[in-house]
N, C-alpha and C positions, 0 to 999 in steps of 0.2 A: 588562616586554615581554609579551604576548601569546601567548596559543597559538592563536587563531583564521587565517586568512592574513586578513579583512577589517580586521583591527586592532580588532575589538570593535564595529564599526561601522554594524553590521546590528543582527539582531536581540538584545534585550536585554543587550545591552554585554559581550557577551561574559559574558552570565548562561548559565551550561550547563542550567539549569530551563528557561528558555524555548527552548533549544532541541531538548529531550529534547523538549518538551510540542507542539512545532511536529514533531515529525519523526512524536507517535505519533496526530495528530491528521492528516496525512498518510499513513500507512499506513490508517487507520480508513476513510481514503475511499478508498484505496484496495483495500481490501476489500470494502468496501457495491459501488463501480461496478464490479469482477470480478465479484461476487454478482447484483449486476444483468444482468448479460449472462449469465450461466445461467441466467438467468430469461427472459431474452430469446432466448436457443435453445430454450425448452422449450418458451413460445408458439410459433414457429418451424415448429419440429418435429411439435407438436401442430395447424398449417396447415396440414402436407406438404406444407412446402420439406424439402428436405433438407439446404441448409444449418445448419440446426439445429444437427445433430451436431454439426459443426465450431464453431457458435457454440458450444455449452454444452462442446464440447474445449477450448476456449480461455478462455473464462471458468471453467475449470477451474482451467489452469492458473494464471492467474492468482492467484484465490482462494488458492490453494496456495500462490504465491510469495510475496504480500503478505501470507498471517496467518502463514507463520514469519519474513517478518522482522520482522515487530512480534513473536513472541512470543522472536525468539532477539535480539533488537538489545541487550535491558539486561546482556544475561551477552558483548555483543562490547565491548559499553566498559570492561567491570571486567579483565577483561585486557589 
């Protein structure tokens, strides 16, 4: 009996290392994308757009959340 809901038919045939790697890559992509959002907000702010502040704020929140998920993901799996 497998512990995965898909019966081991998806990524890696129920190999936890593959699932962990895919999760890690996805979180790194989320960190990079949200950091890019901060830079886009900075450019918008320097261009004189008032919405740049809000874009930067959302980017900061998303970056912090993605980085926290990346940082604490292995600890939550061990417990």
